[in-house]
PDB file of N, CA, C and O in Angstrom, chain B, residues numbered from 101:
ATOM      1  N   UNK B 101     240.241 244.761 132.854  1.00  0.00           N
ATOM      2  CA  UNK B 101     240.554 245.600 133.982  1.00  0.00           C
ATOM      3  C   UNK B 101     242.072 245.697 134.138  1.00  0.00           C
ATOM      4  O   UNK B 101     242.770 244.683 134.124  1.00  0.00           O
ATOM      5  N   UNK B 102     242.576 246.923 134.286  1.00  0.00           N
ATOM      6  CA  UNK B 102     244.002 247.159 134.440  1.00  0.00           C
ATOM      7  C   UNK B 102     244.425 246.832 135.867  1.00  0.00           C
ATOM      8  O   UNK B 102     243.831 247.321 136.828  1.00  0.00           O
ATOM      9  N   UNK B 103     245.451 246.005 135.995  1.00  0.00           N
ATOM     10  CA  UNK B 103     245.963 245.642 137.311  1.00  0.00           C
ATOM     11  C   UNK B 103     246.955 246.699 137.768  1.00  0.00           C
ATOM     12  O   UNK B 103     247.978 246.919 137.119  1.00  0.00           O
ATOM     13  N   UNK B 104     246.659 247.342 138.866  1.00  0.00           N
ATOM     14  CA  UNK B 104     247.517 248.386 139.424  1.00  0.00           C
ATOM     15  C   UNK B 104     248.437 247.759 140.462  1.00  0.00           C
ATOM     16  O   UNK B 104     247.968 247.188 141.447  1.00  0.00           O
ATOM     17  N   UNK B 105     249.721 247.860 140.248  1.00  0.00           N
ATOM     18  CA  UNK B 105     250.682 247.243 141.158  1.00  0.00           C
ATOM     19  C   UNK B 105     251.213 248.213 142.212  1.00  0.00           C
ATOM     20  O   UNK B 105     251.921 247.798 143.130  1.00  0.00           O
ATOM     21  N   UNK B 106     250.881 249.500 142.092  1.00  0.00           N
ATOM     22  CA  UNK B 106     251.234 250.461 143.134  1.00  0.00           C
ATOM     23  C   UNK B 106     250.277 251.636 143.058  1.00  0.00           C
ATOM     24  O   UNK B 106     249.609 251.833 142.043  1.00  0.00           O
ATOM     25  N   UNK B 107     250.209 252.405 144.109  1.00  0.00           N
ATOM     26  CA  UNK B 107     249.279 253.536 144.184  1.00  0.00           C
ATOM     27  C   UNK B 107     249.955 254.876 143.936  1.00  0.00           C
ATOM     28  O   UNK B 107     249.279 255.902 143.863  1.00  0.00           O
ATOM     29  N   UNK B 108     251.272 254.884 143.805  1.00  0.00           N
ATOM     30  CA  UNK B 108     252.001 256.139 143.827  1.00  0.00           C
ATOM     31  C   UNK B 108     252.688 256.523 142.519  1.00  0.00           C
ATOM     32  O   UNK B 108     253.256 257.612 142.426  1.00  0.00           O
ATOM     33  N   UNK B 109     252.652 255.671 141.526  1.00  0.00           N
ATOM     34  CA  UNK B 109     253.356 255.936 140.275  1.00  0.00           C
ATOM     35  C   UNK B 109     252.958 257.233 139.605  1.00  0.00           C
ATOM     36  O   UNK B 109     253.816 257.966 139.112  1.00  0.00           O
ATOM     37  N   UNK B 110     251.666 257.527 139.581  1.00  0.00           N
ATOM     38  CA  UNK B 110     251.201 258.769 138.957  1.00  0.00           C
ATOM     39  C   UNK B 110     251.741 259.990 139.684  1.00  0.00           C
ATOM     40  O   UNK B 110     252.143 260.967 139.052  1.00  0.00           O
ATOM     41  N   UNK B 111     251.752 259.938 141.005  1.00  0.00           N
ATOM     42  CA  UNK B 111     252.246 261.070 141.793  1.00  0.00           C
ATOM     43  C   UNK B 111     253.745 261.255 141.569  1.00  0.00           C
ATOM     44  O   UNK B 111     254.219 262.383 141.432  1.00  0.00           O
ATOM     45  N   UNK B 112     254.481 260.160 141.533  1.00  0.00           N
ATOM     46  CA  UNK B 112     255.923 260.229 141.291  1.00  0.00           C
ATOM     47  C   UNK B 112     256.190 260.866 139.933  1.00  0.00           C
ATOM     48  O   UNK B 112     257.037 261.752 139.815  1.00  0.00           O
ATOM     49  N   UNK B 113     255.475 260.418 138.916  1.00  0.00           N
ATOM     50  CA  UNK B 113     255.683 260.972 137.579  1.00  0.00           C
ATOM     51  C   UNK B 113     255.336 262.458 137.541  1.00  0.00           C
ATOM     52  O   UNK B 113     256.095 263.258 136.994  1.00  0.00           O
ATOM     53  N   UNK B 114     254.200 262.831 138.116  1.00  0.00           N
ATOM     54  CA  UNK B 114     253.796 264.238 138.110  1.00  0.00           C
ATOM     55  C   UNK B 114     254.817 265.115 138.819  1.00  0.00           C
ATOM     56  O   UNK B 114     255.166 266.183 138.317  1.00  0.00           O
ATOM     57  N   UNK B 115     255.297 264.685 139.964  1.00  0.00           N
ATOM     58  CA  UNK B 115     256.287 265.471 140.712  1.00  0.00           C
ATOM     59  C   UNK B 115     257.603 265.544 139.944  1.00  0.00           C
ATOM     60  O   UNK B 115     258.255 266.589 139.941  1.00  0.00           O
ATOM     61  N   UNK B 116     258.002 264.456 139.297  1.00  0.00           N
ATOM     62  CA  UNK B 116     259.233 264.452 138.495  1.00  0.00           C
ATOM     63  C   UNK B 116     259.136 265.470 137.369  1.00  0.00           C
ATOM     64  O   UNK B 116     260.079 266.218 137.113  1.00  0.00           O
ATOM     65  N   UNK B 117     257.985 265.494 136.696  1.00  0.00           N
ATOM     66  CA  UNK B 117     257.774 266.432 135.588  1.00  0.00           C
ATOM     67  C   UNK B 117     257.769 267.873 136.104  1.00  0.00           C
ATOM     68  O   UNK B 117     258.366 268.756 135.488  1.00  0.00           O
ATOM     69  N   UNK B 118     257.098 268.110 137.231  1.00  0.00           N
ATOM     70  CA  UNK B 118     257.069 269.455 137.822  1.00  0.00           C
ATOM     71  C   UNK B 118     258.487 269.937 138.133  1.00  0.00           C
ATOM     72  O   UNK B 118     258.802 271.112 137.943  1.00  0.00           O
ATOM     73  N   UNK B 119     259.330 269.037 138.607  1.00  0.00           N
ATOM     74  CA  UNK B 119     260.716 269.387 138.930  1.00  0.00           C
ATOM     75  C   UNK B 119     261.617 269.403 137.698  1.00  0.00           C
ATOM     76  O   UNK B 119     262.818 269.652 137.798  1.00  0.00           O
ATOM     77  N   UNK B 120     261.023 269.134 136.532  1.00  0.00           N
ATOM     78  CA  UNK B 120     261.754 269.152 135.262  1.00  0.00           C
ATOM     79  C   UNK B 120     262.926 268.164 135.263  1.00  0.00           C
ATOM     80  O   UNK B 120     264.020 268.475 134.792  1.00  0.00           O
ATOM     81  N   UNK B 121     262.673 266.973 135.800  1.00  0.00           N
ATOM     82  CA  UNK B 121     263.673 265.909 135.816  1.00  0.00           C
ATOM     83  C   UNK B 121     263.302 264.845 134.794  1.00  0.00           C
ATOM     84  O   UNK B 121     262.142 264.445 134.695  1.00  0.00           O
ATOM     85  N   UNK B 122     264.283 264.395 134.044  1.00  0.00           N
ATOM     86  CA  UNK B 122     264.046 263.244 133.170  1.00  0.00           C
ATOM     87  C   UNK B 122     264.068 261.989 134.040  1.00  0.00           C
ATOM     88  O   UNK B 122     264.497 262.027 135.193  1.00  0.00           O
ATOM     89  N   UNK B 123     263.606 260.892 133.477  1.00  0.00           N
ATOM     90  CA  UNK B 123     263.675 259.635 134.218  1.00  0.00           C
ATOM     91  C   UNK B 123     265.129 259.297 134.546  1.00  0.00           C
ATOM     92  O   UNK B 123     265.433 258.834 135.645  1.00  0.00           O
ATOM     93  N   UNK B 124     266.019 259.532 133.589  1.00  0.00           N
ATOM     94  CA  UNK B 124     267.431 259.230 133.804  1.00  0.00           C
ATOM     95  C   UNK B 124     268.018 260.073 134.936  1.00  0.00           C
ATOM     96  O   UNK B 124     268.808 259.574 135.737  1.00  0.00           O
ATOM     97  N   UNK B 125     267.634 261.346 135.004  1.00  0.00           N
ATOM     98  CA  UNK B 125     268.134 262.220 136.071  1.00  0.00           C
ATOM     99  C   UNK B 125     267.622 261.773 137.438  1.00  0.00           C
ATOM    100  O   UNK B 125     268.370 261.767 138.416  1.00  0.00           O
ATOM    101  N   UNK B 126     266.351 261.403 137.501  1.00  0.00           N
ATOM    102  CA  UNK B 126     265.793 260.931 138.767  1.00  0.00           C
ATOM    103  C   UNK B 126     266.463 259.631 139.194  1.00  0.00           C
ATOM    104  O   UNK B 126     266.785 259.454 140.369  1.00  0.00           O
ATOM    105  N   UNK B 127     266.672 258.731 138.256  1.00  0.00           N
ATOM    106  CA  UNK B 127     267.347 257.464 138.558  1.00  0.00           C
ATOM    107  C   UNK B 127     268.752 257.733 139.103  1.00  0.00           C
ATOM    108  O   UNK B 127     269.176 257.091 140.064  1.00  0.00           O
ATOM    109  N   UNK B 128     269.473 258.675 138.496  1.00  0.00           N
ATOM    110  CA  UNK B 128     270.828 259.003 138.960  1.00  0.00           C
ATOM    111  C   UNK B 128     270.802 259.505 140.405  1.00  0.00           C
ATOM    112  O   UNK B 128     271.651 259.123 141.209  1.00  0.00           O
ATOM    113  N   UNK B 129     269.833 260.356 140.735  1.00  0.00           N
ATOM    114  CA  UNK B 129     269.704 260.876 142.103  1.00  0.00           C
ATOM    115  C   UNK B 129     269.362 259.746 143.082  1.00  0.00           C
ATOM    116  O   UNK B 129     269.895 259.693 144.190  1.00  0.00           O
ATOM    117  N   UNK B 130     268.475 258.854 142.665  1.00  0.00           N
ATOM    118  CA  UNK B 130     268.112 257.720 143.516  1.00  0.00           C
ATOM    119  C   UNK B 130     269.306 256.794 143.734  1.00  0.00           C
ATOM    120  O   UNK B 130     269.517 256.291 144.838  1.00  0.00           O
ATOM    121  N   UNK B 131     270.086 256.572 142.674  1.00  0.00           N
ATOM    122  CA  UNK B 131     271.282 255.737 142.786  1.00  0.00           C
ATOM    123  C   UNK B 131     272.289 256.344 143.764  1.00  0.00           C
ATOM    124  O   UNK B 131     272.902 255.622 144.550  1.00  0.00           O
ATOM    125  N   UNK B 132     272.462 257.673 143.718  1.00  0.00           N
ATOM    126  CA  UNK B 132     273.374 258.346 144.648  1.00  0.00           C
ATOM    127  C   UNK B 132     272.917 258.193 146.096  1.00  0.00           C
ATOM    128  O   UNK B 132     273.734 258.186 147.016  1.00  0.00           O
ATOM    129  N   UNK B 133     271.615 258.072 146.286  1.00  0.00           N
ATOM    130  CA  UNK B 133     271.052 257.875 147.624  1.00  0.00           C
ATOM    131  C   UNK B 133     271.215 256.420 148.084  1.00  0.00           C
ATOM    132  O   UNK B 133     270.989 256.101 149.252  1.00  0.00           O
ATOM    133  N   UNK B 134     271.611 255.544 147.153  1.00  0.00           N
ATOM    134  CA  UNK B 134     271.835 254.143 147.489  1.00  0.00           C
ATOM    135  C   UNK B 134     270.756 253.196 147.001  1.00  0.00           C
ATOM    136  O   UNK B 134     270.828 251.992 147.248  1.00  0.00           O
ATOM    137  N   UNK B 135     269.750 253.730 146.308  1.00  0.00           N
ATOM    138  CA  UNK B 135     268.681 252.879 145.786  1.00  0.00           C
ATOM    139  C   UNK B 135     269.103 252.328 144.428  1.00  0.00           C
ATOM    140  O   UNK B 135     269.364 253.086 143.494  1.00  0.00           O
ATOM    141  N   UNK B 136     269.167 251.015 144.327  1.00  0.00           N
ATOM    142  CA  UNK B 136     269.532 250.376 143.063  1.00  0.00           C
ATOM    143  C   UNK B 136     268.285 250.252 142.206  1.00  0.00           C
ATOM    144  O   UNK B 136     267.466 249.353 142.401  1.00  0.00           O
ATOM    145  N   UNK B 137     268.153 251.163 141.260  1.00  0.00           N
ATOM    146  CA  UNK B 137     266.996 251.213 140.373  1.00  0.00           C
ATOM    147  C   UNK B 137     267.492 251.701 139.020  1.00  0.00           C
ATOM    148  O   UNK B 137     268.446 252.475 138.950  1.00  0.00           O
ATOM    149  N   UNK B 138     266.853 251.254 137.950  1.00  0.00           N
ATOM    150  CA  UNK B 138     267.241 251.733 136.627  1.00  0.00           C
ATOM    151  C   UNK B 138     266.048 252.412 135.951  1.00  0.00           C
ATOM    152  O   UNK B 138     264.947 252.444 136.500  1.00  0.00           O
ATOM    153  N   UNK B 139     266.280 252.950 134.761  1.00  0.00           N
ATOM    154  CA  UNK B 139     265.240 253.707 134.062  1.00  0.00           C
ATOM    155  C   UNK B 139     264.048 252.827 133.727  1.00  0.00           C
ATOM    156  O   UNK B 139     262.908 253.290 133.764  1.00  0.00           O
ATOM    157  N   UNK B 140     264.290 251.576 133.403  1.00  0.00           N
ATOM    158  CA  UNK B 140     263.199 250.653 133.102  1.00  0.00           C
ATOM    159  C   UNK B 140     262.322 250.426 134.337  1.00  0.00           C
ATOM    160  O   UNK B 140     261.095 250.399 134.236  1.00  0.00           O
ATOM    161  N   UNK B 141     262.956 250.263 135.497  1.00  0.00           N
ATOM    162  CA  UNK B 141     262.200 250.121 136.750  1.00  0.00           C
ATOM    163  C   UNK B 141     261.331 251.348 136.992  1.00  0.00           C
ATOM    164  O   UNK B 141     260.150 251.224 137.316  1.00  0.00           O
ATOM    165  N   UNK B 142     261.919 252.540 136.834  1.00  0.00           N
ATOM    166  CA  UNK B 142     261.178 253.778 137.067  1.00  0.00           C
ATOM    167  C   UNK B 142     260.004 253.893 136.106  1.00  0.00           C
ATOM    168  O   UNK B 142     258.907 254.280 136.510  1.00  0.00           O
ATOM    169  N   UNK B 143     260.222 253.564 134.855  1.00  0.00           N
ATOM    170  CA  UNK B 143     259.145 253.613 133.866  1.00  0.00           C
ATOM    171  C   UNK B 143     257.999 252.691 134.267  1.00  0.00           C
ATOM    172  O   UNK B 143     256.831 253.064 134.159  1.00  0.00           O
ATOM    173  N   UNK B 144     258.330 251.498 134.725  1.00  0.00           N
ATOM    174  CA  UNK B 144     257.302 250.539 135.144  1.00  0.00           C
ATOM    175  C   UNK B 144     256.585 250.991 136.416  1.00  0.00           C
ATOM    176  O   UNK B 144     255.389 250.743 136.572  1.00  0.00           O
ATOM    177  N   UNK B 145     257.307 251.655 137.329  1.00  0.00           N
ATOM    178  CA  UNK B 145     256.670 252.205 138.536  1.00  0.00           C
ATOM    179  C   UNK B 145     255.697 253.307 138.138  1.00  0.00           C
ATOM    180  O   UNK B 145     254.554 253.325 138.593  1.00  0.00           O
ATOM    181  N   UNK B 146     256.151 254.224 137.289  1.00  0.00           N
ATOM    182  CA  UNK B 146     255.307 255.349 136.876  1.00  0.00           C
ATOM    183  C   UNK B 146     254.079 254.898 136.099  1.00  0.00           C
ATOM    184  O   UNK B 146     253.036 255.550 136.153  1.00  0.00           O
ATOM    185  N   UNK B 147     254.194 253.795 135.383  1.00  0.00           N
ATOM    186  CA  UNK B 147     253.047 253.292 134.619  1.00  0.00           C
ATOM    187  C   UNK B 147     252.232 252.267 135.416  1.00  0.00           C
ATOM    188  O   UNK B 147     251.358 251.595 134.869  1.00  0.00           O
ATOM    189  N   UNK B 148     252.530 252.160 136.709  1.00  0.00           N
ATOM    190  CA  UNK B 148     251.786 251.310 137.657  1.00  0.00           C
ATOM    191  C   UNK B 148     251.918 249.815 137.364  1.00  0.00           C
ATOM    192  O   UNK B 148     251.074 249.026 137.789  1.00  0.00           O
ATOM    193  N   UNK B 149     252.962 249.423 136.645  1.00  0.00           N
ATOM    194  CA  UNK B 149     253.157 248.020 136.283  1.00  0.00           C
ATOM    195  C   UNK B 149     254.112 247.288 137.221  1.00  0.00           C
ATOM    196  O   UNK B 149     254.254 246.068 137.144  1.00  0.00           O
ATOM    197  N   UNK B 150     254.765 248.040 138.106  1.00  0.00           N
ATOM    198  CA  UNK B 150     255.720 247.433 139.040  1.00  0.00           C
ATOM    199  C   UNK B 150     255.405 247.914 140.446  1.00  0.00           C
ATOM    200  O   UNK B 150     255.100 249.089 140.652  1.00  0.00           O
ATOM    201  N   UNK B 151     255.478 247.005 141.418  1.00  0.00           N
ATOM    202  CA  UNK B 151     255.235 247.433 142.800  1.00  0.00           C
ATOM    203  C   UNK B 151     256.290 248.434 143.263  1.00  0.00           C
ATOM    204  O   UNK B 151     257.411 248.467 142.756  1.00  0.00           O
ATOM    205  N   UNK B 152     255.907 249.228 144.217  1.00  0.00           N
ATOM    206  CA  UNK B 152     256.818 250.185 144.841  1.00  0.00           C
ATOM    207  C   UNK B 152     256.974 249.761 146.297  1.00  0.00           C
ATOM    208  O   UNK B 152     256.000 249.722 147.049  1.00  0.00           O
ATOM    209  N   UNK B 153     258.193 249.446 146.683  1.00  0.00           N
ATOM    210  CA  UNK B 153     258.447 248.964 148.037  1.00  0.00           C
ATOM    211  C   UNK B 153     258.598 250.133 149.006  1.00  0.00           C
ATOM    212  O   UNK B 153     258.905 251.252 148.595  1.00  0.00           O
ATOM    213  N   UNK B 154     258.381 249.871 150.284  1.00  0.00           N
ATOM    214  CA  UNK B 154     258.405 250.947 151.276  1.00  0.00           C
ATOM    215  C   UNK B 154     259.733 251.694 151.295  1.00  0.00           C
ATOM    216  O   UNK B 154     259.736 252.922 151.385  1.00  0.00           O
ATOM    217  N   UNK B 155     260.852 250.996 151.213  1.00  0.00           N
ATOM    218  CA  UNK B 155     262.149 251.668 151.222  1.00  0.00           C
ATOM    219  C   UNK B 155     262.340 252.507 149.958  1.00  0.00           C
ATOM    220  O   UNK B 155     263.019 253.533 149.994  1.00  0.00           O
ATOM    221  N   UNK B 156     261.746 252.079 148.843  1.00  0.00           N
ATOM    222  CA  UNK B 156     261.808 252.872 147.617  1.00  0.00           C
ATOM    223  C   UNK B 156     260.965 254.135 147.759  1.00  0.00           C
ATOM    224  O   UNK B 156     261.374 255.216 147.337  1.00  0.00           O
ATOM    225  N   UNK B 157     259.787 253.988 148.357  1.00  0.00           N
ATOM    226  CA  UNK B 157     258.918 255.139 148.583  1.00  0.00           C
ATOM    227  C   UNK B 157     259.643 256.193 149.406  1.00  0.00           C
ATOM    228  O   UNK B 157     259.565 257.384 149.108  1.00  0.00           O
ATOM    229  N   UNK B 158     260.345 255.754 150.436  1.00  0.00           N
ATOM    230  CA  UNK B 158     261.115 256.680 151.266  1.00  0.00           C
ATOM    231  C   UNK B 158     262.127 257.451 150.414  1.00  0.00           C
ATOM    232  O   UNK B 158     262.241 258.670 150.538  1.00  0.00           O
ATOM    233  N   UNK B 159     262.855 256.749 149.560  1.00  0.00           N
ATOM    234  CA  UNK B 159     263.865 257.397 148.710  1.00  0.00           C
ATOM    235  C   UNK B 159     263.226 258.370 147.727  1.00  0.00           C
ATOM    236  O   UNK B 159     263.736 259.473 147.527  1.00  0.00           O
ATOM    237  N   UNK B 160     262.118 257.973 147.113  1.00  0.00           N
ATOM    238  CA  UNK B 160     261.425 258.878 146.196  1.00  0.00           C
ATOM    239  C   UNK B 160     260.986 260.142 146.927  1.00  0.00           C
ATOM    240  O   UNK B 160     261.147 261.248 146.410  1.00  0.00           O
ATOM    241  N   UNK B 161     260.440 259.984 148.109  1.00  0.00           N
ATOM    242  CA  UNK B 161     259.990 261.147 148.889  1.00  0.00           C
ATOM    243  C   UNK B 161     261.158 262.069 149.210  1.00  0.00           C
ATOM    244  O   UNK B 161     261.026 263.291 149.137  1.00  0.00           O
ATOM    245  N   UNK B 162     262.286 261.493 149.562  1.00  0.00           N
ATOM    246  CA  UNK B 162     263.473 262.285 149.897  1.00  0.00           C
ATOM    247  C   UNK B 162     263.961 263.075 148.682  1.00  0.00           C
ATOM    248  O   UNK B 162     264.237 264.269 148.798  1.00  0.00           O
ATOM    249  N   UNK B 163     264.069 262.441 147.542  1.00  0.00           N
ATOM    250  CA  UNK B 163     264.574 263.099 146.334  1.00  0.00           C
ATOM    251  C   UNK B 163     263.569 264.101 145.782  1.00  0.00           C
ATOM    252  O   UNK B 163     263.953 265.185 145.344  1.00  0.00           O
ATOM    253  N   UNK B 164     262.291 263.749 145.800  1.00  0.00           N
ATOM    254  CA  UNK B 164     261.264 264.615 145.211  1.00  0.00           C
ATOM    255  C   UNK B 164     260.718 265.641 146.204  1.00  0.00           C
ATOM    256  O   UNK B 164     259.795 266.390 145.886  1.00  0.00           O
ATOM    257  N   UNK B 165     261.293 265.669 147.409  1.00  0.00           N
ATOM    258  CA  UNK B 165     260.908 266.629 148.450  1.00  0.00           C
ATOM    259  C   UNK B 165     259.416 266.551 148.768  1.00  0.00           C
ATOM    260  O   UNK B 165     258.696 267.549 148.752  1.00  0.00           O
ATOM    261  N   UNK B 166     258.988 265.329 149.055  1.00  0.00           N
ATOM    262  CA  UNK B 166     257.594 265.076 149.424  1.00  0.00           C
ATOM    263  C   UNK B 166     257.590 264.525 150.846  1.00  0.00           C
ATOM    264  O   UNK B 166     258.354 263.612 151.158  1.00  0.00           O
ATOM    265  N   UNK B 167     256.745 265.068 151.700  1.00  0.00           N
ATOM    266  CA  UNK B 167     256.568 264.528 153.042  1.00  0.00           C
ATOM    267  C   UNK B 167     255.820 263.207 152.897  1.00  0.00           C
ATOM    268  O   UNK B 167     254.737 263.164 152.314  1.00  0.00           O
ATOM    269  N   UNK B 168     256.390 262.141 153.420  1.00  0.00           N
ATOM    270  CA  UNK B 168     255.794 260.813 153.222  1.00  0.00           C
ATOM    271  C   UNK B 168     254.370 260.739 153.772  1.00  0.00           C
ATOM    272  O   UNK B 168     253.533 260.035 153.207  1.00  0.00           O
ATOM    273  N   UNK B 169     254.080 261.449 154.858  1.00  0.00           N
ATOM    274  CA  UNK B 169     252.720 261.458 155.409  1.00  0.00           C
ATOM    275  C   UNK B 169     251.739 262.111 154.441  1.00  0.00           C
ATOM    276  O   UNK B 169     250.631 261.611 154.243  1.00  0.00           O
ATOM    277  N   UNK B 170     252.143 263.223 153.841  1.00  0.00           N
ATOM    278  CA  UNK B 170     251.289 263.894 152.866  1.00  0.00           C
ATOM    279  C   UNK B 170     251.115 263.023 151.631  1.00  0.00           C
ATOM    280  O   UNK B 170     250.030 262.947 151.055  1.00  0.00           O
ATOM    281  N   UNK B 171     252.184 262.377 151.241  1.00  0.00           N
ATOM    282  CA  UNK B 171     252.168 261.506 150.070  1.00  0.00           C
ATOM    283  C   UNK B 171     251.117 260.419 150.242  1.00  0.00           C
ATOM    284  O   UNK B 171     250.287 260.200 149.359  1.00  0.00           O
ATOM    285  N   UNK B 172     251.157 259.745 151.378  1.00  0.00           N
ATOM    286  CA  UNK B 172     250.231 258.641 151.623  1.00  0.00           C
ATOM    287  C   UNK B 172     248.810 259.146 151.832  1.00  0.00           C
ATOM    288  O   UNK B 172     247.872 258.577 151.274  1.00  0.00           O
ATOM    289  N   UNK B 173     248.629 260.197 152.620  1.00  0.00           N
ATOM    290  CA  UNK B 173     247.269 260.692 152.872  1.00  0.00           C
ATOM    291  C   UNK B 173     246.648 261.251 151.602  1.00  0.00           C
ATOM    292  O   UNK B 173     245.449 261.083 151.380  1.00  0.00           O
ATOM    293  N   UNK B 174     247.446 261.917 150.757  1.00  0.00           N
ATOM    294  CA  UNK B 174     246.927 262.439 149.494  1.00  0.00           C
ATOM    295  C   UNK B 174     246.426 261.298 148.628  1.00  0.00           C
ATOM    296  O   UNK B 174     245.317 261.349 148.096  1.00  0.00           O
ATOM    297  N   UNK B 175     247.241 260.278 148.489  1.00  0.00           N
ATOM    298  CA  UNK B 175     246.862 259.193 147.604  1.00  0.00           C
ATOM    299  C   UNK B 175     245.703 258.389 148.159  1.00  0.00           C
ATOM    300  O   UNK B 175     244.841 257.954 147.396  1.00  0.00           O
ATOM    301  N   UNK B 176     245.659 258.181 149.457  1.00  0.00           N
ATOM    302  CA  UNK B 176     244.545 257.439 150.043  1.00  0.00           C
ATOM    303  C   UNK B 176     243.239 258.211 149.866  1.00  0.00           C
ATOM    304  O   UNK B 176     242.197 257.611 149.601  1.00  0.00           O
ATOM    305  N   UNK B 177     243.286 259.532 150.012  1.00  0.00           N
ATOM    306  CA  UNK B 177     242.095 260.356 149.796  1.00  0.00           C
ATOM    307  C   UNK B 177     241.631 260.228 148.354  1.00  0.00           C
ATOM    308  O   UNK B 177     240.440 260.062 148.090  1.00  0.00           O
ATOM    309  N   UNK B 178     242.570 260.303 147.426  1.00  0.00           N
ATOM    310  CA  UNK B 178     242.244 260.162 146.003  1.00  0.00           C
ATOM    311  C   UNK B 178     241.671 258.781 145.722  1.00  0.00           C
ATOM    312  O   UNK B 178     240.659 258.648 145.034  1.00  0.00           O
ATOM    313  N   UNK B 179     242.319 257.761 146.253  1.00  0.00           N
ATOM    314  CA  UNK B 179     241.866 256.389 146.035  1.00  0.00           C
ATOM    315  C   UNK B 179     240.459 256.187 146.582  1.00  0.00           C
ATOM    316  O   UNK B 179     239.610 255.603 145.908  1.00  0.00           O
ATOM    317  N   UNK B 180     240.207 256.661 147.787  1.00  0.00           N
ATOM    318  CA  UNK B 180     238.877 256.504 148.381  1.00  0.00           C
ATOM    319  C   UNK B 180     237.816 257.243 147.579  1.00  0.00           C
ATOM    320  O   UNK B 180     236.707 256.735 147.414  1.00  0.00           O
ATOM    321  N   UNK B 181     238.134 258.423 147.080  1.00  0.00           N
ATOM    322  CA  UNK B 181     237.147 259.158 146.287  1.00  0.00           C
ATOM    323  C   UNK B 181     236.866 258.436 144.971  1.00  0.00           C
ATOM    324  O   UNK B 181     235.728 258.430 144.503  1.00  0.00           O
ATOM    325  N   UNK B 182     237.884 257.831 144.374  1.00  0.00           N
ATOM    326  CA  UNK B 182     237.681 257.085 143.132  1.00  0.00           C
ATOM    327  C   UNK B 182     236.834 255.840 143.380  1.00  0.00           C
ATOM    328  O   UNK B 182     235.982 255.492 142.563  1.00  0.00           O
ATOM    329  N   UNK B 183     237.066 255.181 144.492  1.00  0.00           N
ATOM    330  CA  UNK B 183     236.301 253.971 144.812  1.00  0.00           C
ATOM    331  C   UNK B 183     234.835 254.314 145.044  1.00  0.00           C
ATOM    332  O   UNK B 183     233.952 253.602 144.566  1.00  0.00           O
ATOM    333  N   UNK B 184     234.568 255.387 145.764  1.00  0.00           N
ATOM    334  CA  UNK B 184     233.181 255.750 146.068  1.00  0.00           C
ATOM    335  C   UNK B 184     232.445 256.277 144.849  1.00  0.00           C
ATOM    336  O   UNK B 184     231.214 256.267 144.826  1.00  0.00           O
ATOM    337  N   UNK B 185     233.172 256.739 143.830  1.00  0.00           N
ATOM    338  CA  UNK B 185     232.532 257.244 142.616  1.00  0.00           C
ATOM    339  C   UNK B 185     232.111 256.112 141.694  1.00  0.00           C
ATOM    340  O   UNK B 185     231.291 256.329 140.802  1.00  0.00           O
ATOM    341  N   UNK B 186     232.643 254.917 141.879  1.00  0.00           N
ATOM    342  CA  UNK B 186     232.339 253.786 140.987  1.00  0.00           C
ATOM    343  C   UNK B 186     231.035 253.141 141.351  1.00  0.00           C
ATOM    344  O   UNK B 186     230.623 252.176 140.707  1.00  0.00           O
TER     345      UNK B 186
END
């Protein structure tokens, strides 16, 4: 069984790709916002291998232009539907 360390990595990756940003470009934008993160951290977040902290989620939402309420409700809806399908 794969251990999931965060619920948002897939959404972050999908939004990054939609915005045509490389991991390095997203990291640079996050760094300018004051979030100390590197490309390795982002890769691990996107692959669900690293936890995503609340302050990091806020920064990702700001850079990726995602309303944090929509972000959380979307993922919780997806998570609940996946759980009920098992």
